mmCIF file of the N, C-alpha and C atoms, coordinates in Angstrom:
data_MODEL
# 
_entry.id   MODEL 
# 
loop_
_atom_site.group_PDB 
_atom_site.id 
_atom_site.type_symbol 
_atom_site.label_atom_id 
_atom_site.label_alt_id 
_atom_site.label_comp_id 
_atom_site.label_asym_id 
_atom_site.label_entity_id 
_atom_site.label_seq_id 
_atom_site.pdbx_PDB_ins_code 
_atom_site.Cartn_x 
_atom_site.Cartn_y 
_atom_site.Cartn_z 
_atom_site.occupancy 
_atom_site.B_iso_or_equiv 
_atom_site.pdbx_formal_charge 
_atom_site.auth_seq_id 
_atom_site.auth_comp_id 
_atom_site.auth_asym_id 
_atom_site.auth_atom_id 
_atom_site.pdbx_PDB_model_num 
ATOM 1   N N  . MET A 1 1  ? -25.690 153.830 69.897 1.00 0.00 ? 1  MET A N  1 
ATOM 2   C CA . MET A 1 1  ? -24.774 154.945 69.713 1.00 0.00 ? 1  MET A CA 1 
ATOM 3   C C  . MET A 1 1  ? -24.551 155.615 71.073 1.00 0.00 ? 1  MET A C  1 
ATOM 4   N N  . ARG A 1 2  ? -23.288 155.883 71.379 1.00 0.00 ? 2  ARG A N  1 
ATOM 5   C CA . ARG A 1 2  ? -22.955 156.545 72.637 1.00 0.00 ? 2  ARG A CA 1 
ATOM 6   C C  . ARG A 1 2  ? -23.088 158.048 72.498 1.00 0.00 ? 2  ARG A C  1 
ATOM 7   N N  . ARG A 1 3  ? -23.560 158.683 73.564 1.00 0.00 ? 3  ARG A N  1 
ATOM 8   C CA . ARG A 1 3  ? -23.631 160.143 73.589 1.00 0.00 ? 3  ARG A CA 1 
ATOM 9   C C  . ARG A 1 3  ? -22.253 160.693 73.917 1.00 0.00 ? 3  ARG A C  1 
ATOM 10  N N  . ILE A 1 4  ? -21.935 161.863 73.348 1.00 0.00 ? 4  ILE A N  1 
ATOM 11  C CA . ILE A 1 4  ? -20.640 162.494 73.609 1.00 0.00 ? 4  ILE A CA 1 
ATOM 12  C C  . ILE A 1 4  ? -20.477 162.761 75.101 1.00 0.00 ? 4  ILE A C  1 
ATOM 13  N N  . GLY A 1 5  ? -21.526 163.247 75.767 1.00 0.00 ? 5  GLY A N  1 
ATOM 14  C CA . GLY A 1 5  ? -21.454 163.555 77.185 1.00 0.00 ? 5  GLY A CA 1 
ATOM 15  C C  . GLY A 1 5  ? -21.213 162.329 78.053 1.00 0.00 ? 5  GLY A C  1 
ATOM 16  N N  . ALA A 1 6  ? -21.455 161.163 77.520 1.00 0.00 ? 6  ALA A N  1 
ATOM 17  C CA . ALA A 1 6  ? -21.315 159.942 78.289 1.00 0.00 ? 6  ALA A CA 1 
ATOM 18  C C  . ALA A 1 6  ? -19.902 159.366 78.227 1.00 0.00 ? 6  ALA A C  1 
ATOM 19  N N  . VAL A 1 7  ? -19.046 159.927 77.389 1.00 0.00 ? 7  VAL A N  1 
ATOM 20  C CA . VAL A 1 7  ? -17.702 159.360 77.209 1.00 0.00 ? 7  VAL A CA 1 
ATOM 21  C C  . VAL A 1 7  ? -16.923 159.359 78.513 1.00 0.00 ? 7  VAL A C  1 
ATOM 22  N N  . GLY A 1 8  ? -16.909 160.465 79.208 1.00 0.00 ? 8  GLY A N  1 
ATOM 23  C CA . GLY A 1 8  ? -16.184 160.544 80.479 1.00 0.00 ? 8  GLY A CA 1 
ATOM 24  C C  . GLY A 1 8  ? -16.741 159.587 81.516 1.00 0.00 ? 8  GLY A C  1 
ATOM 25  N N  . CYS A 1 9  ? -18.056 159.489 81.584 1.00 0.00 ? 9  CYS A N  1 
ATOM 26  C CA . CYS A 1 9  ? -18.700 158.572 82.525 1.00 0.00 ? 9  CYS A CA 1 
ATOM 27  C C  . CYS A 1 9  ? -18.360 157.126 82.170 1.00 0.00 ? 9  CYS A C  1 
ATOM 28  N N  . ASN A 1 10 ? -18.418 156.792 80.887 1.00 0.00 ? 10 ASN A N  1 
ATOM 29  C CA . ASN A 1 10 ? -18.099 155.422 80.471 1.00 0.00 ? 10 ASN A CA 1 
ATOM 30  C C  . ASN A 1 10 ? -16.666 155.052 80.859 1.00 0.00 ? 10 ASN A C  1 
ATOM 31  N N  . LEU A 1 11 ? -15.759 156.003 80.732 1.00 0.00 ? 11 LEU A N  1 
ATOM 32  C CA . LEU A 1 11 ? -14.367 155.733 81.082 1.00 0.00 ? 11 LEU A CA 1 
ATOM 33  C C  . LEU A 1 11 ? -14.206 155.592 82.595 1.00 0.00 ? 11 LEU A C  1 
ATOM 34  N N  . ARG A 1 12 ? -14.752 156.563 83.335 1.00 0.00 ? 12 ARG A N  1 
ATOM 35  C CA . ARG A 1 12 ? -14.614 156.546 84.798 1.00 0.00 ? 12 ARG A CA 1 
ATOM 36  C C  . ARG A 1 12 ? -15.327 155.360 85.439 1.00 0.00 ? 12 ARG A C  1 
ATOM 37  N N  . GLU A 1 13 ? -16.575 155.178 85.080 1.00 0.00 ? 13 GLU A N  1 
ATOM 38  C CA . GLU A 1 13 ? -17.408 154.193 85.769 1.00 0.00 ? 13 GLU A CA 1 
ATOM 39  C C  . GLU A 1 13 ? -17.235 152.766 85.265 1.00 0.00 ? 13 GLU A C  1 
ATOM 40  N N  . HIS A 1 14 ? -16.944 152.621 83.958 1.00 0.00 ? 14 HIS A N  1 
ATOM 41  C CA . HIS A 1 14 ? -16.957 151.291 83.364 1.00 0.00 ? 14 HIS A CA 1 
ATOM 42  C C  . HIS A 1 14 ? -15.639 150.883 82.713 1.00 0.00 ? 14 HIS A C  1 
ATOM 43  N N  . GLY A 1 15 ? -14.669 151.802 82.679 1.00 0.00 ? 15 GLY A N  1 
ATOM 44  C CA . GLY A 1 15 ? -13.386 151.498 82.056 1.00 0.00 ? 15 GLY A CA 1 
ATOM 45  C C  . GLY A 1 15 ? -13.457 151.383 80.546 1.00 0.00 ? 15 GLY A C  1 
ATOM 46  N N  . LEU A 1 16 ? -14.521 151.970 79.935 1.00 0.00 ? 16 LEU A N  1 
ATOM 47  C CA . LEU A 1 16 ? -14.693 151.905 78.482 1.00 0.00 ? 16 LEU A CA 1 
ATOM 48  C C  . LEU A 1 16 ? -14.130 153.166 77.837 1.00 0.00 ? 16 LEU A C  1 
ATOM 49  N N  . PRO A 1 17 ? -13.085 153.053 77.035 1.00 0.00 ? 17 PRO A N  1 
ATOM 50  C CA . PRO A 1 17 ? -12.517 154.235 76.373 1.00 0.00 ? 17 PRO A CA 1 
ATOM 51  C C  . PRO A 1 17 ? -13.422 154.711 75.237 1.00 0.00 ? 17 PRO A C  1 
ATOM 52  N N  . PRO A 1 18 ? -13.254 155.954 74.791 1.00 0.00 ? 18 PRO A N  1 
ATOM 53  C CA . PRO A 1 18 ? -14.041 156.448 73.650 1.00 0.00 ? 18 PRO A CA 1 
ATOM 54  C C  . PRO A 1 18 ? -13.694 155.675 72.382 1.00 0.00 ? 18 PRO A C  1 
ATOM 55  N N  . GLU A 1 19 ? -14.627 155.698 71.448 1.00 0.00 ? 19 GLU A N  1 
ATOM 56  C CA . GLU A 1 19 ? -14.413 155.020 70.173 1.00 0.00 ? 19 GLU A CA 1 
ATOM 57  C C  . GLU A 1 19 ? -13.250 155.672 69.431 1.00 0.00 ? 19 GLU A C  1 
ATOM 58  N N  . PRO A 1 20 ? -12.405 154.874 68.784 1.00 0.00 ? 20 PRO A N  1 
ATOM 59  C CA . PRO A 1 20 ? -11.242 155.423 68.078 1.00 0.00 ? 20 PRO A CA 1 
ATOM 60  C C  . PRO A 1 20 ? -11.611 156.493 67.039 1.00 0.00 ? 20 PRO A C  1 
ATOM 61  N N  . GLY A 1 21 ? -12.726 156.333 66.363 1.00 0.00 ? 21 GLY A N  1 
ATOM 62  C CA . GLY A 1 21 ? -13.147 157.327 65.374 1.00 0.00 ? 21 GLY A CA 1 
ATOM 63  C C  . GLY A 1 21 ? -13.443 158.679 65.998 1.00 0.00 ? 21 GLY A C  1 
ATOM 64  N N  . LEU A 1 22 ? -14.023 158.663 67.185 1.00 0.00 ? 22 LEU A N  1 
ATOM 65  C CA . LEU A 1 22 ? -14.304 159.911 67.898 1.00 0.00 ? 22 LEU A CA 1 
ATOM 66  C C  . LEU A 1 22 ? -13.007 160.583 68.310 1.00 0.00 ? 22 LEU A C  1 
ATOM 67  N N  . VAL A 1 23 ? -12.076 159.808 68.828 1.00 0.00 ? 23 VAL A N  1 
ATOM 68  C CA . VAL A 1 23 ? -10.776 160.354 69.231 1.00 0.00 ? 23 VAL A CA 1 
ATOM 69  C C  . VAL A 1 23 ? -10.053 160.954 68.023 1.00 0.00 ? 23 VAL A C  1 
ATOM 70  N N  . ALA A 1 24 ? -10.076 160.263 66.890 1.00 0.00 ? 24 ALA A N  1 
ATOM 71  C CA . ALA A 1 24 ? -9.430  160.773 65.676 1.00 0.00 ? 24 ALA A CA 1 
ATOM 72  C C  . ALA A 1 24 ? -10.082 162.069 65.208 1.00 0.00 ? 24 ALA A C  1 
ATOM 73  N N  . HIS A 1 25 ? -11.402 162.141 65.297 1.00 0.00 ? 25 HIS A N  1 
ATOM 74  C CA . HIS A 1 25 ? -12.118 163.359 64.888 1.00 0.00 ? 25 HIS A CA 1 
ATOM 75  C C  . HIS A 1 25 ? -11.738 164.538 65.785 1.00 0.00 ? 25 HIS A C  1 
ATOM 76  N N  . ILE A 1 26 ? -11.692 164.312 67.076 1.00 0.00 ? 26 ILE A N  1 
ATOM 77  C CA . ILE A 1 26 ? -11.333 165.373 68.023 1.00 0.00 ? 26 ILE A CA 1 
ATOM 78  C C  . ILE A 1 26 ? -9.899  165.837 67.786 1.00 0.00 ? 26 ILE A C  1 
ATOM 79  N N  . ARG A 1 27 ? -8.990  164.893 67.604 1.00 0.00 ? 27 ARG A N  1 
ATOM 80  C CA . ARG A 1 27 ? -7.595  165.261 67.321 1.00 0.00 ? 27 ARG A CA 1 
ATOM 81  C C  . ARG A 1 27 ? -7.485  166.007 65.995 1.00 0.00 ? 27 ARG A C  1 
ATOM 82  N N  . GLY A 1 28 ? -8.252  165.563 64.996 1.00 0.00 ? 28 GLY A N  1 
ATOM 83  C CA . GLY A 1 28 ? -8.224  166.209 63.681 1.00 0.00 ? 28 GLY A CA 1 
ATOM 84  C C  . GLY A 1 28 ? -8.698  167.653 63.719 1.00 0.00 ? 28 GLY A C  1 
ATOM 85  N N  . ASN A 1 29 ? -9.556  167.972 64.693 1.00 0.00 ? 29 ASN A N  1 
ATOM 86  C CA . ASN A 1 29 ? -10.027 169.352 64.857 1.00 0.00 ? 29 ASN A CA 1 
ATOM 87  C C  . ASN A 1 29 ? -9.133  170.149 65.795 1.00 0.00 ? 29 ASN A C  1 
ATOM 88  N N  . GLY A 1 30 ? -7.996  169.583 66.147 1.00 0.00 ? 30 GLY A N  1 
ATOM 89  C CA . GLY A 1 30 ? -7.074  170.292 67.043 1.00 0.00 ? 30 GLY A CA 1 
ATOM 90  C C  . GLY A 1 30 ? -7.656  170.521 68.423 1.00 0.00 ? 30 GLY A C  1 
ATOM 91  N N  . PHE A 1 31 ? -8.546  169.631 68.852 1.00 0.00 ? 31 PHE A N  1 
ATOM 92  C CA . PHE A 1 31 ? -9.185  169.702 70.161 1.00 0.00 ? 31 PHE A CA 1 
ATOM 93  C C  . PHE A 1 31 ? -10.029 170.968 70.322 1.00 0.00 ? 31 PHE A C  1 
ATOM 94  N N  . GLU A 1 32 ? -10.456 171.558 69.188 1.00 0.00 ? 32 GLU A N  1 
ATOM 95  C CA . GLU A 1 32 ? -11.289 172.763 69.202 1.00 0.00 ? 32 GLU A CA 1 
ATOM 96  C C  . GLU A 1 32 ? -12.738 172.388 68.897 1.00 0.00 ? 32 GLU A C  1 
ATOM 97  N N  . LEU A 1 33 ? -13.678 173.081 69.537 1.00 0.00 ? 33 LEU A N  1 
ATOM 98  C CA . LEU A 1 33 ? -15.086 172.881 69.210 1.00 0.00 ? 33 LEU A CA 1 
ATOM 99  C C  . LEU A 1 33 ? -15.385 173.512 67.854 1.00 0.00 ? 33 LEU A C  1 
ATOM 100 N N  . PRO A 1 34 ? -16.244 172.882 67.054 1.00 0.00 ? 34 PRO A N  1 
ATOM 101 C CA . PRO A 1 34 ? -16.579 173.463 65.750 1.00 0.00 ? 34 PRO A CA 1 
ATOM 102 C C  . PRO A 1 34 ? -17.433 174.717 65.921 1.00 0.00 ? 34 PRO A C  1 
ATOM 103 N N  . ASP A 1 35 ? -17.438 175.558 64.898 1.00 0.00 ? 35 ASP A N  1 
ATOM 104 C CA . ASP A 1 35 ? -18.282 176.748 64.881 1.00 0.00 ? 35 ASP A CA 1 
ATOM 105 C C  . ASP A 1 35 ? -19.678 176.309 64.456 1.00 0.00 ? 35 ASP A C  1 
ATOM 106 N N  . VAL A 1 36 ? -20.535 176.055 65.440 1.00 0.00 ? 36 VAL A N  1 
ATOM 107 C CA . VAL A 1 36 ? -21.858 175.506 65.169 1.00 0.00 ? 36 VAL A CA 1 
ATOM 108 C C  . VAL A 1 36 ? -22.689 176.459 64.324 1.00 0.00 ? 36 VAL A C  1 
ATOM 109 N N  . LEU A 1 37 ? -22.636 177.746 64.610 1.00 0.00 ? 37 LEU A N  1 
ATOM 110 C CA . LEU A 1 37 ? -23.438 178.711 63.868 1.00 0.00 ? 37 LEU A CA 1 
ATOM 111 C C  . LEU A 1 37 ? -23.107 178.697 62.375 1.00 0.00 ? 37 LEU A C  1 
ATOM 112 N N  . LYS A 1 38 ? -21.845 178.456 62.029 1.00 0.00 ? 38 LYS A N  1 
ATOM 113 C CA . LYS A 1 38 ? -21.442 178.407 60.626 1.00 0.00 ? 38 LYS A CA 1 
ATOM 114 C C  . LYS A 1 38 ? -22.164 177.276 59.900 1.00 0.00 ? 38 LYS A C  1 
ATOM 115 N N  . HIS A 1 39 ? -22.445 176.199 60.584 1.00 0.00 ? 39 HIS A N  1 
ATOM 116 C CA . HIS A 1 39 ? -23.053 175.030 59.971 1.00 0.00 ? 39 HIS A CA 1 
ATOM 117 C C  . HIS A 1 39 ? -24.583 175.102 59.941 1.00 0.00 ? 39 HIS A C  1 
ATOM 118 N N  . LEU A 1 40 ? -25.185 176.022 60.684 1.00 0.00 ? 40 LEU A N  1 
ATOM 119 C CA . LEU A 1 40 ? -26.647 176.108 60.731 1.00 0.00 ? 40 LEU A CA 1 
ATOM 120 C C  . LEU A 1 40 ? -27.242 176.872 59.563 1.00 0.00 ? 40 LEU A C  1 
ATOM 121 N N  . GLY A 1 41 ? -26.489 177.774 58.961 1.00 0.00 ? 41 GLY A N  1 
ATOM 122 C CA . GLY A 1 41 ? -26.988 178.532 57.819 1.00 0.00 ? 41 GLY A CA 1 
ATOM 123 C C  . GLY A 1 41 ? -27.637 179.835 58.230 1.00 0.00 ? 41 GLY A C  1 
ATOM 124 N N  . SER A 1 42 ? -28.372 180.431 57.304 1.00 0.00 ? 42 SER A N  1 
ATOM 125 C CA . SER A 1 42 ? -28.940 181.755 57.519 1.00 0.00 ? 42 SER A CA 1 
ATOM 126 C C  . SER A 1 42 ? -29.987 181.732 58.633 1.00 0.00 ? 42 SER A C  1 
ATOM 127 N N  . GLY A 1 43 ? -30.115 182.871 59.275 1.00 0.00 ? 43 GLY A N  1 
ATOM 128 C CA . GLY A 1 43 ? -31.088 183.013 60.349 1.00 0.00 ? 43 GLY A CA 1 
ATOM 129 C C  . GLY A 1 43 ? -30.508 182.782 61.731 1.00 0.00 ? 43 GLY A C  1 
ATOM 130 N N  . PHE A 1 44 ? -29.286 182.289 61.804 1.00 0.00 ? 44 PHE A N  1 
ATOM 131 C CA . PHE A 1 44 ? -28.691 181.985 63.100 1.00 0.00 ? 44 PHE A CA 1 
ATOM 132 C C  . PHE A 1 44 ? -27.387 182.739 63.340 1.00 0.00 ? 44 PHE A C  1 
ATOM 133 N N  . GLU A 1 45 ? -27.050 183.659 62.455 1.00 0.00 ? 45 GLU A N  1 
ATOM 134 C CA . GLU A 1 45 ? -25.755 184.341 62.563 1.00 0.00 ? 45 GLU A CA 1 
ATOM 135 C C  . GLU A 1 45 ? -25.589 185.130 63.842 1.00 0.00 ? 45 GLU A C  1 
ATOM 136 N N  . SER A 1 46 ? -26.696 185.670 64.377 1.00 0.00 ? 46 SER A N  1 
ATOM 137 C CA . SER A 1 46 ? -26.569 186.515 65.558 1.00 0.00 ? 46 SER A CA 1 
ATOM 138 C C  . SER A 1 46 ? -26.534 185.707 66.853 1.00 0.00 ? 46 SER A C  1 
ATOM 139 N N  . GLY A 1 47 ? -26.735 184.430 66.775 1.00 0.00 ? 47 GLY A N  1 
ATOM 140 C CA . GLY A 1 47 ? -26.701 183.599 67.972 1.00 0.00 ? 47 GLY A CA 1 
ATOM 141 C C  . GLY A 1 47 ? -28.052 183.601 68.672 1.00 0.00 ? 47 GLY A C  1 
ATOM 142 N N  . PRO A 1 48 ? -28.116 182.930 69.790 1.00 0.00 ? 48 PRO A N  1 
ATOM 143 C CA . PRO A 1 48 ? -29.397 182.847 70.524 1.00 0.00 ? 48 PRO A CA 1 
ATOM 144 C C  . PRO A 1 48 ? -29.801 184.193 71.082 1.00 0.00 ? 48 PRO A C  1 
ATOM 145 N N  . SER A 1 49 ? -31.094 184.419 71.186 1.00 0.00 ? 49 SER A N  1 
ATOM 146 C CA . SER A 1 49 ? -31.585 185.687 71.722 1.00 0.00 ? 49 SER A CA 1 
ATOM 147 C C  . SER A 1 49 ? -32.053 185.542 73.148 1.00 0.00 ? 49 SER A C  1 
# 
């Protein structure tokens, strides 16, 4: 499994494009990062301390 952070390196250094499923997921989210705190549940609403 490829790491998300490695996508740019794989493209630049090796000419390997990101997996089509990853590209579709990113486009489907409108190129926005998800709200991670919403997915963690109770106890994390205030963010890191």
